[in-house]
C-alpha positions in Angstrom: 5.0 7.4 -18.3 4.9 5.1 -21.7 3.3 1.9 -20.9 3.0 -1.5 -23.0 1.6 -4.4 -22.6 0.3 -8.0 -24.8 -1.7 -7.5 -27.3 -5.7 -8.3 -26.2 -5.0 -7.4 -22.7 -6.5 -4.8 -20.4 -4.5 -2.6 -18.0 -6.6 -0.9 -15.2 -4.2 2.4 -14.7 -4.5 3.8 -11.1 -2.9 7.3 -10.5 -2.9 8.5 -7.0 -1.4 12.3 -6.9 0.6 13.7 -3.6 -2.5 14.8 -2.0 -4.0 10.8 -1.9 -6.8 11.9 -4.8 -7.2 8.6 -6.9 -8.0 8.3 -10.5 -8.5 5.3 -12.5 -9.0 4.1 -16.1 -8.8 0.8 -18.5 -6.7 0.7 -21.2 -7.2 -1.8 -23.5 -5.0 -3.0 -26.5 -6.1 -4.3 -29.5 -5.4 -7.8 -30.5 -2.9 -8.6 -33.5 -3.5 -10.3 -36.5 -2.0 -13.0 -35.7 -4.1 -13.9 -32.5 -7.2 -13.1 -34.5 -6.1 -15.1 -37.5 -4.8 -18.2 -34.7 -8.3 -17.8 -32.5 -10.1 -18.1 -36.0 -8.5 -20.8 -36.6 -8.4 -22.9 -33.7 -12.4 -22.0 -33.9 -12.6 -23.8 -36.9 -11.5 -27.4 -35.7 -13.3 -29.8 -33.6 -16.5 -30.2 -32.2 -17.6 -27.0 -29.8 -18.4 -27.6 -25.8 -20.6 -24.7 -24.1 -18.3 -23.8 -21.0 -20.1 -21.3 -18.3 -18.8 -18.9 -15.8 -21.7 -17.9 -13.5 -20.4 -15.3 -10.6 -22.4 -14.6 -7.7 -22.3 -11.9 -4.7 -19.6 -12.3 -2.2 -20.2 -12.6 1.8 -21.3 -9.0 1.8 -23.6 -9.1 -0.6 -21.5 -7.1 -2.9 -19.5 -7.7 -6.4 -22.1 -10.2 -8.1 -21.3 -9.2 -11.4 -17.5 -9.4 -12.4 -16.0 -6.5 -14.3 -14.1 -9.5 -17.3 -14.2 -13.7 -17.2 -11.0 -14.3 -19.4 -10.8 -18.0 -20.8 -7.4 -18.6 -22.5 -6.1 -21.7 -24.4 -2.5 -20.0 -24.1 -0.2 -16.8 -23.7 -1.9 -15.6 -26.7 -5.6 -16.9 -27.3 -8.5 -16.0 -25.0 -11.9 -15.1 -25.0 -13.4 -12.3 -22.7 -16.8 -11.2 -21.3 -17.3 -7.5 -19.7 -19.8 -7.0 -17.0 -21.3 -9.8 -17.1 -22.7 -12.2 -14.5 -22.5 -15.3 -16.5 -20.2 -15.8 -19.3 -20.8 -18.6 -21.8 -18.2 -19.9 -24.7 -18.5 -22.3 -27.4 -14.8 -24.1 -27.5 -13.0 -26.8 -28.7 -12.5 -30.0 -26.2 -9.1 -29.0 -24.4 -7.4 -27.7 -21.3 -8.5 -23.9 -20.5 -7.3 -21.5 -17.9 -9.8 -19.3 -16.7 -9.4 -15.9 -14.8 -12.5 -13.7 -13.1 -11.5 -10.1 -12.1 -13.8 -8.1 -9.5 -14.3 -4.4 -9.5 -13.6 -4.7 -5.7 -11.1 -2.8 -3.6 -8.1 -5.1 -4.5 -9.7 -6.2 -7.9 -9.9 -9.4 -6.8 -8.2 -12.6 -9.4 -10.0 -15.4 -9.0 -7.9 -18.5 -11.1 -9.0 -21.7 -12.8 -6.2 -23.5 -14.1 -5.9 -26.4 -16.2 -9.9 -26.5 -16.7 -10.9 -29.9 -18.7 -13.8 -29.0 -21.4 -14.7 -32.6 -22.8 -18.7 -31.6 -22.8 -20.8 -28.8 -21.4 -19.2 -27.8 -17.9 -20.5 -25.1 -15.4 -17.8 -22.9 -13.0 -19.0 -21.4 -10.3 -17.2 -18.4 -9.3 -17.4 -15.7 -6.2 -14.8 -12.6 -4.9 -14.5 -14.7 -1.7 -12.3 -17.3 -3.6 -9.3 -14.6 -3.6 -8.5 -15.4 -0.2 -4.7 -14.3 0.0 -3.6 -10.7 0.2 0.3 -10.2 -0.7 2.1 -6.7 -0.5 5.0 -5.9 -3.1 7.1 -3.7 -0.2 10.2 -2.4 -2.5 13.5 -1.8 -0.6 16.5 0.2 -2.0 20.0 -0.3 -3.0 21.4 0.3 0.9 18.6 -1.7 1.7 16.4 0.3 3.4 12.4 0.6 2.3 11.3 2.6 -0.4 9.7 5.9 1.4 7.1 7.9 -0.3 6.0 11.6 0.9 3.6 11.3 3.8 0.5 13.2 3.1 -0.5 15.9 5.6 3.0 15.6 7.4 5.9 17.7 5.2 8.6 16.7 7.6 8.4 13.2 6.9 11.7 12.6 5.1 11.2 11.1 2.1 14.0 9.0 -0.4 11.3 8.9 -3.3 9.0 11.7 -4.4 6.8 9.0 -7.0 6.8 5.6 -8.4 5.1 4.0 -11.0 4.3 0.0 -10.4 3.3 -2.9 -13.1 1.6 -6.0 -11.5 0.2 -9.0 -12.9 -1.0 -12.5 -11.8 -0.2 -15.3 -14.1 -2.2 -18.7 -14.9 0.2 -21.0 -16.5 2.2 -18.3 -18.2 -1.0 -16.5 -19.0 -2.9 -13.3 -18.7 -4.7 -10.9 -20.3 -5.2 -8.3 -16.9 -2.6 -6.3 -15.6 -2.4 -3.2 -13.1 -0.4 0.0 -13.3 -0.4 2.1 -10.2 1.4 5.7 -10.1 1.9 7.1 -6.6 3.3 10.0 -4.9 2.6 9.5 -1.3 2.4 6.6 1.3 5.3 7.2 3.8 7.0 4.2 4.2 3.6 2.2 4.1 3.5 2.7 0.2 3.7 -1.0 -0.1 0.2 -1.0 0.6 -0.4 0.7 -2.8 0.7 -2.7 -4.0 -1.5 -5.5 -2.7 -2.4 -8.4 -5.1 -5.6 -10.7 -3.9 -6.2 -13.8 -5.1 -6.2 -17.8 -5.1 -2.5 -18.2 -5.4 -1.2 -21.9 -5.7 1.0 -23.7 -7.8 0.1 -22.7 -11.3 0.5 -19.1 -10.4 3.0 -16.6 -10.5 2.7 -12.7 -9.1 5.2 -10.1 -10.8 6.1 -6.6 -9.9 7.8 -4.1 -12.0 8.6 -1.1 -10.8 10.5 2.2 -11.7 11.1 5.3 -9.2 13.2 8.3 -9.7 14.5 11.9 -8.1 15.6 9.6 -5.3 18.6 9.7 -3.4 20.2 6.7 -4.9 19.1 8.1 -8.1 16.9 6.2 -11.0 15.8 2.6 -10.1 14.1 -0.1 -11.6 12.6 -3.0 -9.9 11.7 -6.6 -10.8 10.4 -9.2 -8.5 8.8 -12.5 -9.3 7.0 -14.8 -7.5 5.5 -18.5 -7.5 2.2 -18.6 -6.2 3.2 -21.8 -4.0 5.3 -19.7 -1.8 3.0 -16.9 -1.2 1.9 -16.6 2.5 -1.3 -14.8 3.0 -0.4 -11.0 4.1 3.2 -11.2 2.7 5.3 -8.3 2.3 7.2 -9.6 -1.0 10.9 -7.8 -1.2 13.2 -7.5 -3.4 16.6 -8.9 -2.9 19.3 -6.2 -2.7 21.9 -8.5 -3.9 20.2 -8.5 -7.5 21.0 -4.7 -8.1 23.4 -3.8 -10.8 24.2 -0.2 -11.8 23.4 0.9 -15.6 24.9 3.7 -17.6 25.4 4.9 -21.3 26.8 7.3 -23.4 25.4 9.0 -25.5 26.8 11.4 -28.5 24.3 14.0 -30.2 23.2 13.8 -33.5 22.9 16.9 -35.4 19.3 17.1 -35.3 19.1 17.6 -31.5 21.5 20.8 -32.1 18.6 21.9 -34.7 15.5 20.6 -32.8 16.3 18.9 -29.4 15.8 22.5 -27.3 19.0 22.1 -25.3 16.6 19.3 -23.4 18.3 16.4 -21.1 15.3 14.2 -21.1 16.7 10.5 -20.6 14.3 7.8 -20.5 14.6 4.8 -18.2 13.0 1.6 -19.8 11.8 -1.7 -18.1 10.4 -4.7 -20.4 9.6 -8.3 -18.7 9.4 -11.1 -20.8 7.9 -14.7 -21.2 10.0 -17.7 -21.6 9.2 -17.5 -25.4 11.2 -14.2 -25.9 8.2 -12.1 -26.6 6.9 -9.1 -24.3 4.6 -8.9 -22.0 4.5 -5.4 -20.5 6.8 -2.9 -20.5 6.5 0.9 -19.4 9.3 3.6 -19.4 9.8 7.1 -17.3 11.5 10.0 -18.9 13.6 12.2 -16.4 14.3 15.5 -17.2 17.5 15.4 -14.7 19.1 12.0 -14.7 21.2 11.4 -12.3 22.3 7.4 -11.9 20.2 4.5 -13.3 19.9 0.8 -10.9 18.1 -2.0 -12.0 17.0 -5.0 -9.6 16.2 -8.1 -11.1 17.3 -11.8 -11.0 19.9 -12.8 -13.7 17.9 -13.9 -16.7 16.4 -17.2 -17.2 15.1 -17.5 -20.5 13.4 -20.9 -19.5 11.1 -18.4 -17.1 10.3 -15.0 -16.9 13.2 -12.1 -16.9 13.5 -8.5 -16.9 15.6 -6.5 -19.4 16.4 -2.8 -19.5 17.6 0.1 -21.7 18.3 3.8 -21.8 17.1 6.5 -24.5 18.6 9.7 -25.0 16.0 12.5 -26.2 17.5 13.8 -29.3 13.9 15.4 -30.6 11.8 16.1 -27.6 9.0 16.1 -29.3 7.9 15.7 -32.9 4.6 14.4 -33.6 3.7 13.8 -30.2 6.4 11.4 -30.0 9.4 11.0 -28.1 12.7 10.7 -30.5 16.2 10.1 -29.4 18.8 7.0 -29.4 18.0 3.6 -27.2 20.6 1.5 -25.9 20.3 -2.3 -27.1 18.6 -4.1 -23.8 20.7 -4.9 -20.7 20.2 -7.8 -18.9 22.1 -9.8 -15.9 23.5 -12.9 -16.4 25.6 -15.1 -14.7 28.7 -13.8 -16.4 28.1 -10.0 -15.7 25.7 -7.3 -16.8 25.3 -7.6 -20.7 23.9 -5.6 -23.9 21.6 -8.2 -25.3 20.9 -8.6 -28.9 17.2 -9.1 -29.2 14.6 -9.0 -32.0 11.9 -6.8 -30.1 13.7 -3.2 -31.2 13.4 -4.5 -34.9 9.3 -5.2 -34.9 9.2 -5.5 -38.9 11.2 -9.0 -38.5 9.5 -9.6 -35.1 7.0 -12.8 -37.2 8.8 -15.7 -37.5 6.2 -17.2 -39.6 6.5 -19.1 -42.6 5.1 -18.7 -46.0 2.6 -22.2 -46.2 0.5 -20.9 -43.1 -1.3 -18.2 -41.6 -0.1 -18.9 -38.2 2.7 -17.5 -37.0 5.6 -19.0 -35.0 5.4 -18.3 -31.3 9.1 -18.1 -31.1 9.2 -14.3 -30.5 12.2 -12.2 -30.6 15.2 -14.5 -29.7 18.5 -13.5 -28.8 21.2 -13.6 -31.2 24.6 -14.2 -29.3 26.8 -13.1 -31.9 25.6 -9.4 -32.0 25.4 -9.5 -28.0 28.6 -8.1 -25.8 29.7 -7.1 -22.1 28.1 -4.4 -20.8 30.5 -1.2 -20.4 29.3 2.5 -19.9 32.5 3.5 -22.3 30.9 2.5 -25.3 29.6 6.0 -27.4 26.0 5.5 -28.6 25.0 7.1 -31.5 28.6 7.6 -32.4 29.0 5.7 -35.7 27.5 5.8 -39.1 24.1 3.6 -38.6 22.8 1.1 -41.6 19.1 0.7 -42.0 17.4 -2.4 -41.6 14.2 -2.6 -44.3 11.1 -4.7 -44.8 8.5 -5.0 -47.3 4.8 -5.9 -47.1 2.3 -6.7 -49.7 -0.3 -3.7 -50.0 -4.0 -3.3 -51.5 -5.7 -0.6 -53.5 -8.9 -0.6 -55.6 -8.0 -4.5 -56.2 -4.6 -3.4 -57.2 -1.7 -5.4 -55.1 1.9 -3.7 -54.9 4.4 -3.6 -52.7 5.4 -1.4 -50.4 8.7 -0.6 -47.8 9.5 0.6 -44.4 12.9 0.9 -42.5 12.6 -0.8 -39.6 15.4 1.2 -37.9 18.7 2.5 -37.7 21.4 0.8 -35.7 24.6 1.6 -34.8 27.8 -0.2 -34.4 27.0 -1.4 -31.0 23.5 -2.3 -31.6 21.6 0.9 -30.6 18.4 1.8 -32.5 18.8 5.1 -33.7 15.0 5.6 -33.1 15.5 9.5 -34.2 16.9 8.7 -37.9 13.9 6.9 -38.9 11.6 10.1 -38.8 14.3 11.8 -40.6 15.4 10.0 -43.2 15.0 11.3 -46.8 13.8 9.3 -50.1 14.3 8.9 -53.7 13.6 6.7 -56.9 14.8 5.7 -60.3 12.7 4.0 -62.8 13.9 2.5 -65.8 17.5 4.6 -64.8 15.6 7.7 -64.7 15.3 9.8 -61.4 11.6 10.4 -60.3 10.2 13.5 -59.0 8.4 12.7 -55.6 7.1 16.0 -55.2 3.6 15.3 -55.7 3.5 12.2 -53.4 4.0 11.7 -50.0 6.6 9.2 -49.9 7.6 6.7 -52.3 5.4 4.0 -51.2 2.8 6.8 -52.4 4.4 6.7 -55.8 4.3 3.0 -55.6 0.5 3.1 -55.3 -0.1 5.3 -58.2 2.2 3.4 -60.3 0.5 -0.1 -59.5 -3.1 1.6 -60.2 -1.7 3.4 -63.3 0.2 0.9 -64.7 -1.2 -3.0 -62.9 0.9 -4.5 -65.3 4.2 -3.3 -65.7 7.8 -4.6 -65.3 9.6 -1.6 -65.4 13.2 -1.7 -63.1 12.7 0.0 -60.0 15.0 1.3 -57.1 14.4 3.3 -53.8 17.0 4.9 -52.0 17.1 6.0 -48.4 19.5 8.5 -47.3 20.2 9.5 -44.0 22.4 12.6 -43.1 21.9 13.2 -39.4 25.3 11.7 -38.5 28.9 13.4 -37.5 31.6 11.5 -36.8 34.9 12.5 -35.5 33.9 16.3 -37.1 33.1 14.5 -40.3 29.6 14.9 -41.7 28.2 11.3 -42.0 25.8 9.4 -44.9 24.0 6.5 -44.2 22.7 5.0 -48.0 20.5 2.2 -48.3 19.4 1.1 -51.8 17.2 -1.4 -53.1 16.2 -2.8 -56.4 13.5 -5.0 -58.2 11.5 -5.7 -60.8 7.9 -4.4 -60.7 5.3 -6.9 -60.4 7.8 -9.8 -60.8 7.4 -13.1 -59.0 9.5 -12.3 -56.0 9.6 -8.0 -56.1 11.1 -7.9 -52.8 14.8 -7.4 -51.9 16.8 -8.9 -49.3 17.7 -6.8 -46.0 20.7 -6.7 -43.8 19.5 -7.2 -40.3 22.9 -6.8 -38.3 26.2 -4.7 -39.0 29.3 -4.9 -36.5 33.1 -4.3 -36.3 34.8 -6.1 -33.5 38.2 -6.5 -32.7 40.2 -10.1 -32.3 39.0 -10.0 -28.2 35.2 -10.0 -29.9 34.9 -6.4 -28.4 32.6 -3.7 -30.5 34.5 -1.0 -31.9 35.3 1.1 -35.4 38.7 2.7 -34.6 41.6 -0.1 -35.2 45.1 0.8 -34.2 46.2 -1.8 -37.5 43.8 -3.6 -40.1 45.4 -6.7 -38.9 42.6 -6.1 -35.2 39.4 -4.9 -37.1 36.9 -8.2 -38.0 32.9 -7.5 -39.3 30.2 -9.6 -38.8 26.8 -9.6 -41.3 23.7 -11.1 -40.5 20.6 -10.9 -43.2 18.8 -12.5 -46.1 16.2 -12.5 -48.0 12.3 -12.1 -45.7 9.2 -12.7 -48.3 6.4 -11.4 -46.9 3.1 -13.5 -47.5 -0.3 -12.3 -47.1 -3.6 -14.4 -45.8 -7.1 -13.0 -46.1 -8.6 -14.6 -43.2 -12.1 -14.3 -43.2 -13.5 -13.1 -39.4 -17.7 -12.6 -40.2 -18.0 -9.4 -39.9 -14.7 -8.1 -41.0 -11.8 -9.4 -42.9 -7.8 -8.8 -41.7 -4.8 -9.4 -44.2 -1.8 -11.5 -42.4 1.4 -11.0 -43.2 4.0 -13.6 -42.0 7.5 -13.7 -43.6 9.5 -16.5 -44.8 13.6 -16.7 -44.8 15.4 -17.8 -47.8 19.0 -17.6 -48.3 21.0 -14.3 -50.0 24.6 -13.9 -51.2 26.8 -11.3 -49.4 29.1 -8.8 -51.1 31.4 -6.6 -48.5 33.9 -3.5 -50.1 35.8 -1.1 -48.5 37.4 2.2 -50.0 39.4 4.7 -48.7 37.4 8.0 -47.5 35.4 9.8 -50.3 37.4 7.8 -52.6 34.8 5.3 -54.3 37.8 2.7 -54.8 36.1 -0.4 -53.4 37.4 -3.5 -53.0 36.2 -6.6 -51.9 36.6 -8.0 -48.1 36.5 -11.7 -48.3 33.6 -13.3 -45.9 33.2 -16.4 -45.0 29.3 -17.8 -44.2 29.3 -19.9 -41.0 26.0 -21.8 -41.5 26.1 -22.7 -37.8 25.1 -19.5 -36.6 22.1 -19.0 -38.4 19.7 -17.3 -36.2 15.7 -17.0 -36.5 14.8 -13.2 -37.4 18.2 -12.5 -38.3 19.3 -14.8 -41.0 22.7 -16.2 -42.1 25.7 -14.8 -40.6 29.1 -14.2 -42.0 32.6 -13.0 -40.8 35.6 -11.2 -42.6 39.0 -9.6 -41.7 40.9 -6.7 -43.1 43.9 -8.8 -42.5 45.0 -8.1 -46.4 43.9 -4.8 -47.0 46.4 -2.7 -48.8 44.4 0.8 -49.8 45.5 3.3 -47.3 43.3 6.2 -46.6 44.6 10.3 -46.0 42.5 10.6 -42.7 42.8 7.3 -41.7 38.6 6.6 -42.3 37.1 4.4 -44.9 33.6 3.5 -46.6 32.2 0.7 -46.2 29.5 -1.1 -49.2 27.4 -4.2 -48.3 25.2 -6.0 -51.0 22.9 -8.3 -50.4 21.1 -10.5 -53.7 18.7 -12.7 -53.4 18.1 -15.6 -55.8 15.7 -13.5 -58.0 18.5 -10.9 -58.3 16.7 -8.6 -56.4 19.6 -6.0 -54.4 20.4 -4.0 -51.3 23.1 -1.9 -51.3 24.1 -0.3 -47.8 26.8 2.0 -48.3 28.1 3.8 -44.9 30.7 6.8 -45.1 33.0 6.6 -42.7 32.2 3.3 -40.9 35.8 2.2 -40.1 39.1 3.9 -39.0 42.5 1.9 -39.3 45.6 3.9 -37.9 48.0 1.9 -39.5 47.9 -0.5 -43.0 50.4 -3.6 -41.9 50.9 -6.6 -43.6 50.9 -10.2 -42.2 47.9 -12.5 -41.1 46.0 -12.1 -37.6 42.6 -13.2 -39.0 40.4 -15.4 -37.0 42.2 -19.2 -36.8 39.8 -21.9 -38.0 39.2 -24.2 -35.0 41.8 -26.8 -34.7 40.6 -27.4 -30.8 38.5 -30.2 -30.3 35.6 -30.1 -27.9 34.3 -33.2 -25.5 31.6 -33.6 -23.1 32.9 -35.1 -20.2 30.7 -35.7 -17.0 28.3 -33.1 -17.8 31.2 -30.6 -18.6 32.6 -29.1 -21.9 36.2 -29.8 -22.2 39.2 -28.2 -24.6 41.7 -30.3 -26.1 44.5 -27.4 -25.8 43.0 -26.0 -22.5 41.8 -23.2 -24.9 39.7 -20.9 -22.5 35.9 -20.4 -23.5 32.8 -19.9 -22.6 29.6 -22.0 -22.6 26.1 -20.3 -24.1 22.5 -21.5 -24.4 21.1 -20.9 -27.7 19.0 -18.3 -26.1 22.3 -16.4 -26.2 22.6 -16.8 -21.8 25.9 -17.7 -20.2 25.7 -20.8 -18.6 27.5 -22.4 -16.0 29.9 -25.8 -17.9 29.0 -27.9 -14.7 26.0 -30.4 -15.0 24.8 -29.3 -18.1 21.4 -30.5 -19.5 21.1 -32.3 -22.7 20.9 -30.2 -25.7 23.3 -27.8 -27.9 25.8 -25.2 -26.6 27.6 -22.3 -28.1 31.2 -22.4 -27.2 32.9 -19.1 -27.2 36.5 -17.4 -26.9 39.2 -15.6 -28.6 39.8 -17.4 -31.4 36.5 -19.7 -31.2 32.7 -20.0 -32.0 31.6 -23.2 -32.2 28.5 -25.5 -31.2 28.9 -28.5 -29.4 26.1 -31.2 -28.8 25.6 -32.6 -24.7 23.8 -36.1 -25.2 
């Protein structure tokens, strides 16, 4: 089982084997540099007051010393004292949430929400204040309870062999303590393993995420959230059977699989819990050797509250460098219009900053959904069956007081939005300096060469090009190639090229595909821009941290197409839609092949996408092959200009000509077109995509 959780958090990992033997360990995740920077800035502002939290023994005379005392300003900023009976904190005036964790049987959690600090304050606490125990009782797709094998009774019939569960108590949306439980026994009383003891109230939420495998029903992921005010002492909280939906995905094996895959059949099922700001609260994944069916039980996504997204990963190389490498589907979630493949920036971590250039603080918008690259779920899409493109990020590095730029691949993405993580470990690198090919044989990679150049020629203004080449591609028996080349001038004021963030081919109905009957059916969408890194040196006393944030700037786009292998590129007209800019993705362009004339012998065509920023830096993506056109025809079938007028009548959006459309919020979630609250909504139909303001 792979586990990930919020930076700065502590997870109590409990494992109970089939014989009932229990082992436990505390796993801590370091705070991020962004968290540290925000905390440092906050502490430097205003007068500070002493907050003291003192614990006493419970009624049995035990548990006088808690395992942790957390004081939380918000979901990112917190202070912690461990294994101390008294925690003292010097903090600015404000409102704080406090959690005290004990090492008793249930790992009791005592919450103090909305603590106002305007002078010195003392708080007394003991484990008895956690006065409610509740349990998670998992229900299977047929409505029957989950049952694990029963120790010492081999005749007991179980419908699962093991389960992994994450549970957390949130106070005002914040917590730094998680419990992860994996167990292989328990019979039909397995829910007793997933007990939470706390002083639940209207300020708290308890959340469970669970994964089971090798069951009578397939492999199952379950999420359940319950408001503290609705919890009753001793309650067995059950998931809703009506929330189950089946997911599946087809994967095409890459060439590396046949060389390094060892004929493995491993599939990984992941489940991530997101907070209202669209950042990952916690997540974990299980590798399944003999996968069957996959089910998720999670309520519809509500981006104003906690929600669950899942994904599947096919293992291509298993393992390399101790890591499991494969192909991830886009995130999968349930909306009120059905299951969706959702484009969310969590997969592209290089640009999950959302920062601005004039402050070391980073925006807390997290990983926004991009509705323009999301689409309805369908298992017919074949992951890894298209030539991928690369997203590239830049960073500022220091070596011996010399500053230089470095670059890395944020991800290789296919036309369906799948993350080809395996490709990020196997691409090749090349470099050109002032028109001459660089011998990289004595360097680890191009970044090591850039570092050596910075140390030897700290003031050079040479023209440099870096090229990443990915050949782990096979499309219709054609050996494919994905090249990403970017160019810049060393030590110039702006030496950071722009980057493509998303590319997607779709038909006139908006369905992703790279195979079209005629050119009149083919449309392409591109998102990207110039993401300039800015580094801030933050003094933390005993050590220093360089905080990287990113500033978005526009870039120009040129898209070209050529018959396969000919290099005879002609430009595709592209139109920017400024209303479709999405943070972390950049600008949005759309184009059509309706005016295309060149024919290809094998019907496949190559694509070239060039982005240029204001400083003249470029990135060129060349995909071979990229798109299949069965027949070139004349005529115009491009996306029509918007002539439909939309009005708001009694809280609903209506069209002037009865055009069929769906309504989405700005997070990309489809919403019911009735009683719409005030705000901006996205109207999407066959030939319509615009924003409408509801006043």
